[in-house]
LUMPATOR-195017 format. One record per atom (N, C-alpha, C): x, y negated, z; atom name; residue number from 1. Coordinates in steps of 0.2 Angstrom, whole numbers. Layout:
<pts>
X, Y, Z, CA, NUM;
...
</pts>
This chain:
<pts>
4, 6, 0, N, 1;
0, 0, 0, CA, 1;
4, -6, 0, C, 1;
3, -11, -4, N, 2;
7, -17, -5, CA, 2;
5, -22, 1, C, 2;
9, -26, 2, N, 3;
8, -31, 7, CA, 3;
2, -35, 6, C, 3;
1, -37, -1, N, 4;
-5, -41, -2, CA, 4;
-12, -37, -2, C, 4;
-11, -30, -3, N, 5;
-17, -26, -2, CA, 5;
-19, -26, 6, C, 5;
-14, -25, 10, N, 6;
-15, -25, 17, CA, 6;
-18, -31, 19, C, 6;
-15, -37, 17, N, 7;
-18, -43, 19, CA, 7;
-25, -44, 17, C, 7;
-27, -42, 11, N, 8;
-34, -43, 8, CA, 8;
-38, -39, 12, C, 8;
-36, -33, 14, N, 9;
-40, -28, 18, CA, 9;
-42, -31, 25, C, 9;
-36, -34, 28, N, 10;
-37, -37, 35, CA, 10;
-42, -43, 34, C, 10;
-41, -47, 29, N, 11;
-45, -53, 28, CA, 11;
-53, -51, 27, C, 11;
-54, -46, 23, N, 12;
-61, -43, 22, CA, 12;
-64, -41, 29, C, 12;
-60, -37, 33, N, 13;
-62, -34, 39, CA, 13;
-64, -40, 44, C, 13;
-59, -45, 44, N, 14;
-60, -51, 49, CA, 14;
-67, -55, 47, C, 14;
-68, -56, 40, N, 15;
-74, -59, 38, CA, 15;
-80, -55, 40, C, 15;
-80, -49, 39, N, 16;
-85, -44, 40, CA, 16;
-87, -45, 48, C, 16;
-82, -45, 52, N, 17;
-83, -45, 59, CA, 17;
-86, -52, 61, C, 17;
-83, -57, 58, N, 18;
-86, -64, 59, CA, 18;
-93, -65, 58, C, 18;
-95, -62, 52, N, 19;
-102, -62, 50, CA, 19;
-106, -58, 54, C, 19;
-104, -52, 57, N, 20;
-108, -48, 61, CA, 20;
-109, -52, 68, C, 20;
-104, -55, 71, N, 21;
-105, -59, 77, CA, 21;
-109, -65, 76, C, 21;
-108, -68, 71, N, 22;
-112, -74, 69, CA, 22;
-120, -72, 69, C, 22;
-121, -67, 65, N, 23;
-128, -65, 64, CA, 23;
-131, -62, 70, C, 23;
-127, -59, 75, N, 24;
-130, -57, 81, CA, 24;
-131, -63, 86, C, 24;
-127, -67, 86, N, 25;
-128, -73, 90, CA, 25;
-134, -77, 88, C, 25;
-135, -78, 81, N, 26;
-140, -82, 78, CA, 26;
-147, -78, 79, C, 26;
-147, -71, 79, N, 27;
-152, -67, 80, CA, 27;
-155, -68, 87, C, 27;
-150, -68, 92, N, 28;
-152, -69, 99, CA, 28;
-155, -76, 100, C, 28;
-152, -81, 97, N, 29;
-154, -88, 97, CA, 29;
-161, -89, 95, C, 29;
-163, -85, 89, N, 30;
-169, -86, 86, CA, 30;
-175, -82, 91, C, 30;
-173, -77, 94, N, 31;
-177, -74, 99, CA, 31;
-179, -79, 104, C, 31;
-174, -82, 107, N, 32;
-175, -87, 112, CA, 32;
-179, -93, 110, C, 32;
-178, -95, 104, N, 33;
-182, -101, 101, CA, 33;
-189, -99, 100, C, 33;
-190, -93, 97, N, 34;
-197, -91, 96, CA, 34;
-201, -90, 102, C, 34;
-198, -88, 108, N, 35;
-201, -87, 114, CA, 35;
-203, -94, 117, C, 35;
-198, -98, 117, N, 36;
-199, -105, 120, CA, 36;
-204, -109, 116, C, 36;
-204, -109, 110, N, 37;
-209, -113, 106, CA, 37;
-216, -110, 107, C, 37;
-217, -104, 107, N, 38;
-223, -100, 108, CA, 38;
-226, -102, 115, C, 38;
-222, -102, 120, N, 39;
-224, -103, 126, CA, 39;
-226, -110, 127, C, 39;
-223, -115, 124, N, 40;
-224, -122, 124, CA, 40;
-230, -124, 120, C, 40;
-231, -122, 114, N, 41;
-236, -124, 109, CA, 41;
-241, -119, 107, C, 41;
-240, -113, 109, N, 42;
-246, -108, 108, CA, 42;
-247, -107, 100, C, 42;
-253, -108, 98, N, 43;
-255, -107, 91, CA, 43;
-255, -114, 87, C, 43;
-252, -114, 81, N, 44;
-251, -120, 78, CA, 44;
-254, -119, 70, C, 44;
-256, -124, 67, N, 45;
-257, -123, 60, CA, 45;
-251, -122, 55, C, 45;
-251, -117, 51, N, 46;
-246, -116, 46, CA, 46;
-247, -118, 39, C, 46;
-253, -121, 38, N, 47;
-255, -122, 31, CA, 47;
-260, -118, 28, C, 47;
-263, -120, 23, N, 48;
-268, -116, 19, CA, 48;
-274, -114, 24, C, 48;
-275, -118, 29, N, 49;
-280, -117, 34, CA, 49;
-279, -111, 39, C, 49;
-273, -109, 39, N, 50;
-271, -103, 43, CA, 50;
-267, -105, 50, C, 50;
-268, -101, 55, N, 51;
-265, -103, 61, CA, 51;
-260, -97, 63, C, 51;
-255, -99, 67, N, 52;
-250, -94, 69, CA, 52;
-247, -96, 75, C, 52;
-244, -91, 79, N, 53;
-240, -94, 85, CA, 53;
-234, -98, 83, C, 53;
-232, -103, 87, N, 54;
-227, -107, 85, CA, 54;
-220, -104, 84, C, 54;
-219, -98, 87, N, 55;
-213, -95, 86, CA, 55;
-212, -91, 79, C, 55;
-217, -91, 75, N, 56;
-218, -87, 69, CA, 56;
-212, -88, 65, C, 56;
-210, -94, 64, N, 57;
-204, -95, 59, CA, 57;
-198, -93, 62, C, 57;
-196, -93, 68, N, 58;
-190, -91, 71, CA, 58;
-190, -83, 71, C, 58;
-196, -80, 73, N, 59;
-197, -73, 72, CA, 59;
-196, -70, 65, C, 59;
-198, -74, 60, N, 60;
-197, -72, 53, CA, 60;
-190, -71, 52, C, 60;
-186, -76, 54, N, 61;
-178, -76, 53, CA, 61;
-175, -70, 56, C, 61;
-178, -67, 61, N, 62;
-174, -62, 65, CA, 62;
-173, -56, 61, C, 62;
-178, -54, 56, N, 63;
-177, -48, 52, CA, 63;
-171, -49, 47, C, 63;
-170, -54, 44, N, 64;
-165, -55, 39, CA, 64;
-158, -55, 43, C, 64;
-158, -58, 49, N, 65;
-152, -58, 53, CA, 65;
-150, -51, 56, C, 65;
-155, -47, 57, N, 66;
-154, -40, 59, CA, 66;
-151, -36, 53, C, 66;
-154, -37, 47, N, 67;
-151, -34, 41, CA, 67;
-143, -36, 41, C, 67;
-142, -42, 42, N, 68;
-135, -45, 42, CA, 68;
-130, -41, 47, C, 68;
-133, -41, 53, N, 69;
-129, -37, 58, CA, 69;
-128, -30, 56, C, 69;
-133, -27, 53, N, 70;
-132, -20, 51, CA, 70;
-127, -19, 45, C, 70;
-127, -24, 40, N, 71;
-123, -24, 35, CA, 71;
-115, -25, 37, C, 71;
-115, -30, 42, N, 72;
-108, -31, 44, CA, 72;
-105, -27, 49, C, 72;
-109, -24, 54, N, 73;
-106, -21, 59, CA, 73;
-109, -13, 60, C, 73;
-114, -12, 56, N, 74;
-116, -5, 56, CA, 74;
-123, -4, 61, C, 74;
-126, 2, 60, N, 75;
-132, 3, 63, CA, 75;
-131, 3, 71, C, 75;
-126, 6, 74, N, 76;
-125, 6, 81, CA, 76;
-125, -1, 84, C, 76;
-122, -6, 81, N, 77;
-122, -13, 83, CA, 77;
-129, -16, 82, C, 77;
-132, -14, 76, N, 78;
-139, -16, 75, CA, 78;
-144, -14, 81, C, 78;
-143, -8, 83, N, 79;
-147, -5, 88, CA, 79;
-145, -9, 95, C, 79;
-139, -10, 96, N, 80;
-137, -14, 102, CA, 80;
-140, -21, 102, C, 80;
-140, -24, 97, N, 81;
-142, -31, 97, CA, 81;
-150, -31, 97, C, 81;
-153, -26, 94, N, 82;
-161, -25, 95, CA, 82;
-162, -24, 103, C, 82;
-159, -20, 106, N, 83;
-160, -19, 113, CA, 83;
-159, -25, 117, C, 83;
-153, -29, 116, N, 84;
-152, -35, 119, CA, 84;
-157, -40, 118, C, 84;
-160, -40, 112, N, 85;
-165, -45, 110, CA, 85;
-172, -43, 114, C, 85;
-173, -37, 114, N, 86;
-179, -35, 118, CA, 86;
-178, -37, 126, C, 86;
-173, -36, 128, N, 87;
-171, -38, 135, CA, 87;
-172, -45, 136, C, 87;
-169, -49, 132, N, 88;
-169, -56, 132, CA, 88;
-176, -58, 131, C, 88;
-180, -56, 127, N, 89;
-187, -57, 126, CA, 89;
-191, -57, 133, C, 89;
-190, -51, 136, N, 90;
-193, -49, 142, CA, 90;
-191, -54, 147, C, 90;
-185, -55, 148, N, 91;
-182, -59, 154, CA, 91;
-184, -67, 153, C, 91;
-183, -69, 147, N, 92;
-184, -77, 146, CA, 92;
-190, -79, 144, C, 92;
-195, -75, 142, N, 93;
-201, -77, 139, CA, 93;
-206, -79, 145, C, 93;
-211, -83, 144, N, 94;
-216, -85, 149, CA, 94;
-219, -78, 151, C, 94;
-221, -77, 157, N, 95;
-224, -71, 159, CA, 95;
-230, -68, 154, C, 95;
-234, -73, 152, N, 96;
-240, -71, 148, CA, 96;
-238, -68, 141, C, 96;
-231, -70, 139, N, 97;
-229, -67, 132, CA, 97;
-223, -62, 133, C, 97;
-220, -61, 139, N, 98;
-214, -58, 140, CA, 98;
-215, -50, 137, C, 98;
-220, -47, 140, N, 99;
-221, -40, 138, CA, 99;
-222, -39, 130, C, 99;
-227, -44, 128, N, 100;
-229, -44, 121, CA, 100;
-222, -45, 116, C, 100;
-219, -50, 118, N, 101;
-213, -52, 114, CA, 101;
-208, -46, 114, C, 101;
-206, -43, 120, N, 102;
-201, -38, 121, CA, 102;
-203, -32, 117, C, 102;
-209, -29, 118, N, 103;
-212, -23, 114, CA, 103;
-212, -24, 107, C, 103;
-215, -30, 105, N, 104;
-215, -32, 97, CA, 104;
-209, -32, 94, C, 104;
-204, -36, 98, N, 105;
-197, -36, 95, CA, 105;
-194, -29, 94, C, 105;
-194, -25, 99, N, 106;
-191, -19, 99, CA, 106;
-194, -15, 93, C, 106;
-201, -14, 93, N, 107;
-204, -10, 88, CA, 107;
-203, -12, 81, C, 107;
-203, -19, 80, N, 108;
-203, -22, 73, CA, 108;
-196, -21, 71, C, 108;
-191, -23, 75, N, 109;
-184, -22, 72, CA, 109;
-182, -15, 71, C, 109;
-184, -10, 75, N, 110;
-183, -3, 73, CA, 110;
-186, -1, 67, C, 110;
-192, -4, 66, N, 111;
-196, -2, 60, CA, 111;
-192, -5, 54, C, 111;
-190, -11, 55, N, 112;
-186, -15, 49, CA, 112;
-179, -11, 48, C, 112;
-176, -8, 53, N, 113;
-170, -4, 52, CA, 113;
-171, 2, 48, C, 113;
-177, 5, 50, N, 114;
-179, 12, 47, CA, 114;
-180, 11, 40, C, 114;
-183, 6, 38, N, 115;
-185, 5, 31, CA, 115;
-179, 2, 27, C, 115;
-175, -2, 30, N, 116;
-169, -6, 27, CA, 116;
-164, 0, 25, C, 116;
-162, 4, 30, N, 117;
-157, 9, 29, CA, 117;
-157, 13, 23, C, 117;
-162, 16, 21, N, 118;
-162, 20, 15, CA, 118;
-163, 16, 9, C, 118;
-166, 10, 9, N, 119;
-167, 6, 3, CA, 119;
-160, 2, 2, C, 119;
-156, 1, 7, N, 120;
-150, -3, 6, CA, 120;
-146, 0, 0, C, 120;
-146, 6, -1, N, 121;
-141, 9, -6, CA, 121;
-144, 7, -13, C, 121;
-150, 5, -14, N, 122;
-153, 3, -20, CA, 122;
-153, -4, -21, C, 122;
-150, -8, -16, N, 123;
-149, -15, -17, CA, 123;
-152, -19, -11, C, 123;
-148, -25, -10, N, 124;
-150, -29, -5, CA, 124;
-157, -32, -5, C, 124;
-159, -35, -11, N, 125;
-165, -38, -11, CA, 125;
-171, -34, -10, C, 125;
-171, -28, -13, N, 126;
-176, -23, -12, CA, 126;
-177, -21, -5, C, 126;
-171, -19, -2, N, 127;
-171, -17, 5, CA, 127;
-173, -23, 10, C, 127;
-171, -29, 9, N, 128;
-173, -34, 14, CA, 128;
-180, -36, 13, C, 128;
-183, -37, 7, N, 129;
-190, -38, 6, CA, 129;
-195, -33, 9, C, 129;
-193, -27, 7, N, 130;
-197, -21, 10, CA, 130;
-197, -21, 17, C, 130;
-191, -21, 20, N, 131;
-190, -20, 27, CA, 131;
-193, -26, 31, C, 131;
-192, -32, 29, N, 132;
-194, -38, 32, CA, 132;
-202, -38, 32, C, 132;
-205, -36, 27, N, 133;
-212, -36, 26, CA, 133;
-215, -31, 32, C, 133;
-212, -25, 32, N, 134;
-214, -20, 37, CA, 134;
-213, -22, 44, C, 134;
-207, -25, 45, N, 135;
-206, -28, 52, CA, 135;
-210, -33, 54, C, 135;
-212, -38, 49, N, 136;
-216, -44, 51, CA, 136;
-223, -41, 53, C, 136;
-225, -36, 49, N, 137;
-232, -34, 51, CA, 137;
-232, -30, 57, C, 137;
-227, -26, 59, N, 138;
-227, -23, 65, CA, 138;
-226, -28, 71, C, 138;
-222, -33, 70, N, 139;
-221, -38, 75, CA, 139;
-228, -42, 76, C, 139;
-231, -44, 71, N, 140;
-237, -48, 72, CA, 140;
-242, -44, 75, C, 140;
-244, -38, 73, N, 141;
-249, -34, 75, CA, 141;
-248, -33, 83, C, 141;
-242, -30, 85, N, 142;
-241, -29, 92, CA, 142;
-241, -35, 96, C, 142;
-237, -40, 94, N, 143;
-237, -46, 98, CA, 143;
-244, -49, 99, C, 143;
-248, -50, 94, N, 144;
-254, -54, 95, CA, 144;
-259, -49, 99, C, 144;
-259, -43, 98, N, 145;
-263, -38, 102, CA, 145;
-261, -39, 110, C, 145;
-255, -38, 111, N, 146;
-253, -37, 118, CA, 146;
-253, -44, 122, C, 146;
-251, -50, 118, N, 147;
-252, -56, 121, CA, 147;
-259, -59, 121, C, 147;
-263, -56, 118, N, 148;
-270, -58, 119, CA, 148;
-272, -64, 114, C, 148;
-268, -65, 109, N, 149;
-270, -70, 104, CA, 149;
-275, -67, 99, C, 149;
-279, -71, 96, N, 150;
-285, -68, 92, CA, 150;
-281, -65, 85, C, 150;
-281, -58, 85, N, 151;
-278, -55, 79, CA, 151;
-281, -57, 73, C, 151;
-287, -57, 72, N, 152;
-290, -59, 65, CA, 152;
-289, -66, 63, C, 152;
-288, -71, 68, N, 153;
-287, -78, 67, CA, 153;
-280, -79, 65, C, 153;
-275, -75, 68, N, 154;
-268, -77, 67, CA, 154;
-264, -72, 63, C, 154;
-267, -67, 61, N, 155;
-263, -62, 57, CA, 155;
-261, -65, 51, C, 155;
-265, -67, 47, N, 156;
-264, -70, 40, CA, 156;
-258, -76, 41, C, 156;
-259, -80, 46, N, 157;
-255, -86, 46, CA, 157;
-248, -83, 48, C, 157;
-248, -78, 53, N, 158;
-241, -75, 55, CA, 158;
-237, -72, 49, C, 158;
-241, -69, 45, N, 159;
-238, -65, 39, CA, 159;
-236, -70, 34, C, 159;
-240, -75, 33, N, 160;
-237, -80, 28, CA, 160;
-231, -84, 31, C, 160;
-231, -86, 37, N, 161;
-225, -89, 40, CA, 161;
-219, -85, 39, C, 161;
-219, -78, 42, N, 162;
-214, -74, 42, CA, 162;
-211, -72, 35, C, 162;
-216, -71, 30, N, 163;
-214, -69, 24, CA, 163;
-211, -74, 20, C, 163;
-214, -80, 21, N, 164;
-211, -86, 18, CA, 164;
-203, -87, 20, C, 164;
-202, -86, 26, N, 165;
-195, -87, 28, CA, 165;
-191, -81, 26, C, 165;
-194, -75, 25, N, 166;
-190, -69, 22, CA, 166;
-188, -71, 15, C, 166;
-193, -73, 11, N, 167;
-192, -75, 4, CA, 167;
-186, -80, 3, C, 167;
-187, -86, 8, N, 168;
-181, -91, 7, CA, 168;
-175, -88, 9, C, 168;
-174, -84, 15, N, 169;
-168, -81, 17, CA, 169;
-165, -77, 12, C, 169;
-169, -72, 9, N, 170;
-166, -67, 4, CA, 170;
-164, -71, -2, C, 170;
-168, -76, -4, N, 171;
-165, -80, -10, CA, 171;
-159, -83, -8, C, 171;
-158, -86, -3, N, 172;
-152, -90, -1, CA, 172;
-146, -85, 0, C, 172;
-147, -79, 3, N, 173;
-142, -74, 3, CA, 173;
-140, -71, -4, C, 173;
-145, -70, -8, N, 174;
-143, -67, -15, CA, 174;
-140, -72, -19, C, 174;
-142, -79, -18, N, 175;
-138, -84, -22, CA, 175;
-131, -84, -20, C, 175;
-130, -84, -13, N, 176;
-123, -85, -11, CA, 176;
-119, -79, -13, C, 176;
-122, -73, -13, N, 177;
-118, -67, -15, CA, 177;
-116, -67, -23, C, 177;
-121, -70, -27, N, 178;
-120, -70, -34, CA, 178;
-115, -76, -35, C, 178;
-115, -81, -31, N, 179;
-110, -86, -33, CA, 179;
-103, -84, -31, C, 179;
-102, -79, -26, N, 180;
-96, -76, -24, CA, 180;
-93, -72, -30, C, 180;
-98, -68, -32, N, 181;
-96, -63, -38, CA, 181;
-94, -67, -44, C, 181;
-97, -73, -46, N, 182;
-96, -77, -51, CA, 182;
-89, -80, -50, C, 182;
-87, -82, -44, N, 183;
-81, -85, -43, CA, 183;
-75, -80, -43, C, 183;
-77, -74, -41, N, 184;
-72, -69, -41, CA, 184;
-70, -67, -48, C, 184;
-75, -67, -53, N, 185;
-74, -65, -60, CA, 185;
-70, -71, -63, C, 185;
-71, -77, -61, N, 186;
-68, -83, -65, CA, 186;
-61, -84, -63, C, 186;
</pts>
């Protein structure tokens, strides 16, 4: 192995570790933010005459961040961050949403991981869109039911908010990856 090959390999490993840590920290920050704004503001309008809990947008970002943790650090780290997120949700959320938040986060992130993992071999976009959609639905149904929010009044708004964030995040990540490939070829 040449010195430049070793250097490139170390650089790639360092970059991957940095992305994994940054995604894990951002994921945990989004969990905290989702719980805080939901506790403070409850249900808010999200457009199109729909309502959702105030933390919907932060919760929507967690799925894409969990995917990033798995890509950068592997399934074990993804499961560890999911467990930490569930504990963080339970400990830091207001009592009326603590259990709902923890259970919904744990179930939805595991569902996301179980869908994302086999699809990832077929491409990032397909895996993220499918897994995030499943995770968003699981999160929404469980959270609203346990927390006592009106399911039929908030389900559509929650899904619109979370899936909008998924579409924006997947587009941003795919664009970034494409620009890196174009630069590498040039």
